[in-house]
C-alpha positions as CSV (number, residue, x, y, z in Angstrom):
1,M,106.1,57.3,101.5
2,P,108.2,57.1,98.2
3,E,111.5,59.0,98.4
4,E,110.5,61.6,95.8
5,K,107.2,62.4,97.5
6,R,108.9,62.7,100.9
7,R,111.4,65.1,99.5
8,F,108.7,67.1,97.7
9,T,106.7,67.4,101.0
10,R,109.7,68.4,103.1
11,I,111.0,70.9,100.6
12,A,107.5,72.5,100.3
13,A,107.3,72.6,104.1
14,A,110.7,74.2,104.4
15,G,109.7,76.8,101.8
16,A,106.4,77.6,103.6
17,L,108.2,78.0,107.0
18,F,110.7,80.3,105.3
19,Q,108.0,82.4,103.8
20,G,106.4,82.8,107.3
21,G,109.8,83.8,108.8
22,A,110.6,86.2,106.0
23,A,107.3,88.0,106.5
24,A,108.4,88.9,110.0
25,V,111.3,90.9,108.6
26,D,109.6,92.0,105.3
27,S,111.7,94.8,104.0
28,S,108.8,96.7,102.3
29,T,106.7,96.9,105.5
30,I,108.1,95.7,108.8
31,I,111.8,96.7,108.3
32,A,110.9,99.9,106.4
33,A,108.7,101.0,109.3
34,L,111.3,99.9,111.9
35,V,114.2,101.7,110.2
36,H,112.1,104.9,109.7
37,G,111.2,104.8,113.3
38,L,114.9,104.4,114.3
39,T,116.3,107.0,112.0
40,G,113.5,109.1,110.4
41,S,115.4,108.9,107.2
42,A,114.2,107.8,103.7
43,L,117.8,107.2,102.7
44,A,118.2,104.7,105.6
45,V,115.0,103.0,104.5
46,G,116.4,102.6,101.0
47,A,119.7,101.4,102.4
48,A,118.1,98.7,104.4
49,S,116.2,97.4,101.3
50,A,119.3,97.7,99.1
51,I,121.5,95.8,101.7
52,L,119.0,93.0,101.8
53,R,118.8,92.6,98.1
54,Y,122.5,93.1,97.3
55,G,123.5,90.8,100.2
56,W,121.3,88.1,98.8
57,L,122.8,88.3,95.4
58,F,126.5,89.1,95.9
59,P,127.8,85.9,97.5
60,Q,126.2,83.6,95.0
61,L,129.0,83.8,92.4
62,F,131.5,82.6,94.9
63,V,129.2,80.0,96.3
64,A,128.5,78.8,92.8
65,Y,132.2,78.4,92.1
66,F,132.7,76.1,95.1
67,A,129.4,74.3,94.7
68,Q,130.1,73.6,91.0
69,R,133.4,71.8,92.1
70,S,131.8,70.0,95.0
71,K,129.9,66.7,95.0
72,R,127.3,68.0,97.4
73,S,125.4,71.3,97.8
74,M,123.7,70.7,101.2
75,P,126.7,71.8,103.3
76,F,126.5,75.2,101.6
77,Y,122.8,75.4,102.3
78,M,123.3,74.6,106.0
79,V,125.8,77.3,106.5
80,G,123.5,80.0,105.0
81,A,120.2,78.8,106.4
82,F,121.2,78.3,110.0
83,G,123.5,81.3,109.8
84,R,120.7,83.7,108.8
85,A,118.4,82.4,111.5
86,T,121.1,83.0,114.1
87,C,121.5,86.6,112.8
88,L,117.8,87.2,113.2
89,A,117.9,85.9,116.8
90,A,120.8,88.3,117.5
91,L,118.9,91.2,115.9
92,A,115.8,90.4,118.1
93,G,118.1,90.5,121.2
94,L,119.4,93.9,120.1
95,L,116.0,95.4,119.7
96,A,114.9,93.9,123.0
97,V,117.5,95.9,124.9
98,A,117.6,98.9,122.6
99,G,115.8,101.2,125.1
100,G,118.8,101.2,127.4
101,L,121.3,102.0,124.6
102,P,122.2,105.2,122.8
103,Q,120.2,105.6,119.6
104,A,123.3,106.0,117.4
105,L,124.7,102.7,118.7
106,V,121.4,100.9,118.2
107,V,121.3,102.1,114.6
108,A,124.9,101.1,113.9
109,L,124.5,97.7,115.5
110,F,121.2,97.2,113.6
111,F,122.8,97.8,110.2
112,G,125.7,95.6,111.2
113,L,123.5,92.7,112.0
114,W,121.2,93.4,109.1
115,T,124.1,93.4,106.7
116,T,125.4,90.1,108.1
117,Y,122.0,88.6,107.8
118,A,121.7,89.7,104.2
119,F,125.0,88.4,103.1
120,V,124.7,85.1,105.0
121,S,121.3,84.6,103.5
122,G,122.9,84.9,100.0
123,I,124.8,81.6,100.6
124,V,121.5,79.7,100.4
125,A,120.2,80.5,96.9
126,V,122.6,78.5,94.8
127,P,122.5,75.2,96.7
128,Y,118.7,75.6,97.2
129,N,118.1,75.9,93.4
130,D,120.5,73.0,92.7
131,I,118.9,70.6,95.2
132,V,115.3,71.5,94.3
133,A,116.0,71.1,90.6
134,R,117.5,67.6,91.2
135,S,114.7,66.6,93.6
136,V,111.6,67.8,91.7
137,P,110.9,67.2,88.0
138,S,110.4,70.3,85.8
139,A,106.7,69.5,85.3
140,R,106.1,69.8,89.1
141,R,108.4,72.8,90.0
142,S,105.8,75.5,89.5
143,R,103.4,73.5,91.6
144,L,106.0,73.1,94.3
145,L,106.7,76.8,94.4
146,A,103.0,77.6,94.4
147,I,102.4,75.1,97.3
148,R,105.4,76.6,99.1
149,F,104.0,80.2,98.7
150,F,100.5,79.1,99.6
151,G,101.5,77.4,102.8
152,G,103.9,80.2,103.5
153,G,101.1,82.7,102.9
154,L,99.0,81.1,105.5
155,L,101.9,81.3,108.0
156,A,102.6,84.9,106.9
157,L,99.0,85.8,107.6
158,G,99.5,84.6,111.1
159,V,102.7,86.6,111.3
160,A,100.8,89.7,110.1
161,A,98.1,89.1,112.8
162,A,100.9,88.8,115.4
163,A,102.5,92.0,114.0
164,H,99.2,93.9,114.4
165,R,99.0,92.8,118.1
166,L,102.6,93.1,119.0
167,L,103.3,96.5,117.5
168,N,100.2,97.9,119.1
169,A,100.6,96.3,122.5
170,L,104.3,96.8,123.1
171,P,106.4,100.0,123.0
172,F,108.8,100.8,120.2
173,P,111.0,98.9,119.4
174,S,110.0,96.0,121.8
175,G,107.2,94.9,119.5
176,Y,109.6,94.6,116.6
177,A,112.0,92.6,118.8
178,A,109.2,90.0,119.5
179,L,108.3,89.9,115.8
180,V,111.9,89.4,114.7
181,A,112.3,86.6,117.3
182,L,109.3,84.9,115.8
183,G,110.9,85.1,112.4
184,A,114.1,83.5,113.7
185,V,112.2,80.6,115.1
186,L,110.4,80.0,111.8
187,L,113.7,80.2,109.9
188,F,115.3,77.6,112.2
189,A,112.3,75.3,111.6
190,S,112.6,75.8,107.8
191,S,116.3,74.9,107.8
192,L,115.6,71.7,109.7
193,S,112.9,70.6,107.3
194,F,115.0,71.2,104.2
195,V,118.0,69.4,105.6
196,A,115.7,66.5,106.6
197,A,114.6,66.2,102.9
198,G,118.1,65.1,102.0
199,E,120.0,65.6,98.8
200,P,119.7,63.3,95.8
201,A,122.8,62.1,94.0
202,A,124.3,64.9,91.8
203,P,125.2,64.3,88.2
204,S,128.8,64.5,87.2
205,R,129.7,68.2,87.5
206,K,131.3,70.0,84.6
207,K,134.6,71.3,86.0
208,S,136.5,72.6,83.0
209,A,137.6,75.7,84.8
210,D,140.9,75.4,86.6
211,G,140.4,78.4,88.9
212,F,138.1,81.2,89.8
213,I,139.3,83.5,87.0
214,D,138.6,80.7,84.4
215,F,135.2,80.3,86.1
216,L,134.5,84.0,85.6
217,R,135.6,83.8,82.0
218,Q,133.1,81.0,81.4
219,G,130.4,83.2,82.9
220,G,131.3,85.9,80.4
221,A,131.1,83.4,77.6
222,V,127.6,82.3,78.8
223,F,126.4,85.9,78.9
224,R,127.9,86.6,75.4
225,D,126.7,83.4,73.7
226,D,123.4,82.5,75.3
227,E,120.8,85.0,74.1
228,R,118.1,83.6,76.4
229,F,120.3,84.0,79.4
230,R,121.4,87.5,78.4
231,L,117.9,88.8,77.8
232,F,116.8,87.3,81.1
233,V,119.5,89.2,82.9
234,Y,118.5,92.5,81.1
235,G,114.9,91.8,82.2
236,Q,116.0,91.4,85.8
237,W,118.0,94.7,85.7
238,L,114.8,96.4,84.7
239,G,112.9,94.5,87.4
240,G,115.3,96.0,89.9
241,A,114.1,99.4,88.8
242,V,110.5,98.3,89.3
243,V,111.0,97.1,92.9
244,M,113.2,100.0,94.0
245,A,109.9,101.7,94.9
246,L,108.8,98.9,97.3
247,P,110.1,100.2,100.6
248,F,108.6,103.6,99.9
249,Y,104.9,102.6,99.5
250,I,104.8,102.4,103.3
251,L,106.2,106.0,103.5
252,Q,103.6,107.2,101.1
253,V,100.9,105.8,103.4
254,K,102.5,107.3,106.4
255,M,102.5,110.8,104.7
256,L,98.8,110.5,104.3
257,R,97.9,108.8,107.6
258,G,100.7,110.1,109.9
259,E,101.2,108.0,113.1
260,A,98.0,106.1,112.5
261,L,99.8,103.9,110.0
262,D,98.9,100.3,110.6
263,V,101.8,98.2,109.3
264,G,100.1,94.9,110.3
265,V,97.1,95.6,108.1
266,L,99.3,96.3,105.1
267,L,101.5,93.3,105.7
268,G,98.3,91.2,105.9
269,A,97.0,92.6,102.6
270,Q,100.3,92.0,100.9
271,T,100.4,88.4,102.3
272,A,96.8,87.8,101.3
273,G,97.7,88.8,97.7
274,A,100.6,86.4,97.7
275,L,98.5,83.6,99.1
276,L,95.4,83.9,96.9
277,S,97.4,84.2,93.7
278,N,99.5,81.1,94.1
279,A,97.1,78.7,92.4
280,L,97.0,81.0,89.4
281,W,100.8,81.2,89.1
282,G,101.4,77.5,89.6
283,W,98.7,76.6,87.0
284,W,100.0,79.2,84.5
285,G,103.7,78.2,84.8
286,D,103.0,74.5,84.4
287,H,100.5,74.7,81.6
288,F,101.8,77.6,79.5
289,G,105.4,77.6,80.4
290,K,107.8,79.6,82.6
291,R,108.5,82.2,79.9
292,S,104.8,83.0,79.5
293,L,104.4,83.4,83.2
294,L,107.5,85.7,83.4
295,E,106.2,87.9,80.6
296,G,102.6,88.1,82.0
297,V,103.6,89.0,85.5
298,A,106.2,91.6,84.3
299,L,103.4,93.5,82.6
300,L,101.0,93.2,85.6
301,R,103.7,94.8,87.8
302,A,103.0,98.1,86.2
303,V,99.6,98.2,88.0
304,P,100.7,99.0,91.6
305,P,102.7,102.2,90.8
306,L,100.0,103.3,88.4
307,L,97.2,102.7,91.0
308,T,99.3,104.6,93.6
309,L,99.7,107.6,91.4
310,V,95.9,107.7,90.9
311,W,95.0,107.0,94.5
312,V,97.2,109.4,96.3
313,P,95.4,112.6,95.2
314,V,92.0,110.9,95.8
315,A,93.0,109.9,99.4
316,A,94.6,113.3,100.1
317,S,91.3,115.0,99.3
318,G,89.7,113.1,102.2
319,D,86.9,111.8,100.1
320,L,87.9,108.1,100.6
321,P,90.0,106.4,103.3
322,A,93.6,106.2,102.4
323,L,94.3,102.8,104.0
324,A,91.6,101.0,102.0
325,G,93.1,102.0,98.7
326,F,96.6,101.2,99.8
327,A,95.4,97.8,101.1
328,V,94.5,97.1,97.5
329,V,97.9,98.3,96.3
330,F,99.7,96.1,98.9
331,F,97.5,93.1,97.9
332,L,98.6,93.5,94.3
333,L,102.3,94.0,95.4
334,G,102.1,90.7,97.2
335,A,100.4,88.8,94.3
336,F,102.7,90.1,91.6
337,G,105.8,89.8,93.8
338,N,105.0,86.1,94.3
339,G,104.3,85.7,90.6
340,I,107.6,87.1,89.5
341,T,109.5,85.0,92.0
342,I,107.9,81.8,90.9
343,A,108.4,82.7,87.3
344,M,112.0,83.8,87.7
345,L,113.1,80.7,89.7
346,G,111.3,78.4,87.3
347,Y,112.7,80.0,84.2
348,L,116.3,80.0,85.6
349,M,116.0,76.3,86.4
350,E,114.6,75.7,82.9
351,I,117.4,77.4,81.0
352,S,120.3,76.1,83.2
353,P,122.0,72.9,81.9
354,D,121.8,70.1,84.4
355,D,125.6,69.7,84.7
356,R,126.1,73.5,85.2
357,R,123.1,74.6,87.3
358,P,125.1,76.0,90.3
359,A,127.4,77.9,87.9
360,Y,124.4,79.4,86.0
361,S,122.7,80.4,89.2
362,G,125.9,82.1,90.4
363,Y,126.5,83.9,87.0
364,F,122.9,85.1,86.9
365,N,122.7,86.4,90.5
366,A,126.1,88.1,90.2
367,L,125.1,89.9,87.0
368,V,121.9,91.2,88.5
369,A,123.4,92.1,91.9
370,P,124.1,95.8,90.9
371,A,120.3,96.3,90.4
372,A,119.8,95.4,94.0
373,L,121.3,98.7,95.0
374,L,118.6,100.7,93.2
375,P,116.5,101.3,96.3
376,L,119.3,103.8,97.2
377,A,118.6,105.5,93.9
378,G,114.9,105.4,94.8
379,A,115.7,107.2,98.1
380,V,117.7,109.9,96.2
381,I,114.7,110.4,93.9
382,V,112.4,110.8,96.9
383,E,114.8,113.2,98.6
384,A,115.5,115.3,95.5
385,W,112.0,115.2,93.9
386,S,109.1,113.3,95.2
387,L,107.5,109.9,95.9
388,A,105.3,110.4,92.8
389,D,108.4,110.7,90.6
390,L,109.7,107.4,92.0
391,F,106.5,105.6,91.2
392,L,106.6,107.0,87.7
393,V,110.1,105.6,87.2
394,S,108.9,102.2,88.6
395,L,105.9,102.2,86.2
396,G,108.2,102.9,83.2
397,A,110.6,100.2,84.2
398,A,107.8,97.7,84.4
399,V,106.8,98.4,80.8
400,L,110.4,98.2,79.6
401,Q,110.8,94.9,81.5
402,F,107.8,93.4,79.8
403,L,109.1,94.5,76.3
404,T,112.5,92.9,77.1
405,I,111.1,89.6,78.3
406,R,108.7,89.5,75.3
407,R,111.8,89.2,73.1
408,L,112.4,85.7,74.7
409,R,109.6,84.4,72.5
410,G,110.8,81.9,70.0
411,L,114.4,81.6,71.4
412,S,115.5,78.0,72.0
413,A,118.3,76.6,74.2
414,G,121.7,77.7,73.0
415,S,120.3,80.6,71.0
């Protein structure tokens, strides 16, 4: 097997295994339901989602600085990838013995391990983007991401089926312990596959910055001078306002269905949406460009909050089953969530210079990190007003994100 094909296959397999593992700790379904079961608090649900998103983004500026000055990115990947799998294994152990511990201690230990998992996970993104961009030509990257999410979607469907069985067969929180343990196994396997793919030789890095402060100044210059990069960041800030509603869709269903809520069914619908849409996103991104895909999916993300606002009063009247309508909502959340991820990763790789890709990844993720805390604002909106108000804000943010990304049309490199 030629070296390039071997790398493509192993990177795709690693991504698929990661998607399966991530489904076991999906913050908008599994973790949201788990945290609400542990605490009964919407604020805690928002905090868990915010921690995961912020922890993923915050370390990347520091990792980018060191990766930009290093000849190899794989060592950074290994620390993050194997570290996050270890954190999940520890979290599964905690949930397995939680029945014999005080509830306050379980909640404190859970958030401690969850925070560690989130921040260790953040180490992975910069080296992953750098290695993938050097391993796979631009014309095949959307295809790679689509294959990754398709294979991962199949695994995630299996995880959703396992969730349905485990959460109904085992008492709380033992079912969640088994599910998180499954996620840890899949993440370990993903890490091994990516490391086995190897790392191609890196081009000579641009190392004009003498220290971290100079590195930050260069990031400020990139944000100021590169209009494509700046608009892309603005779009992601608005995207953070769109997804701040994600962990609260499950609470909306619970309000309508009470304890009959079936997390496994909704996770399965979300996974099916991600799985079945992959071919579309891969074809779109490779044939019409990453910017076109980014713009199109940004507009489509207005549909789930709009549909939810329409469906809730219908379901509350009892005329139609609530779960059926929300299965459609979660299907669309999965589809458009995958689409925006493929578009974002592809566009970031596209606009990053080859000799400064780790730096650009670090700058981008550090700049959008504050938006990751917006689920906390979402929790405040829910507590102070209502879930409907939160979905209205999400809808408006989706429209504004589309209008912002639309401005990228016609901008060339270095604009």
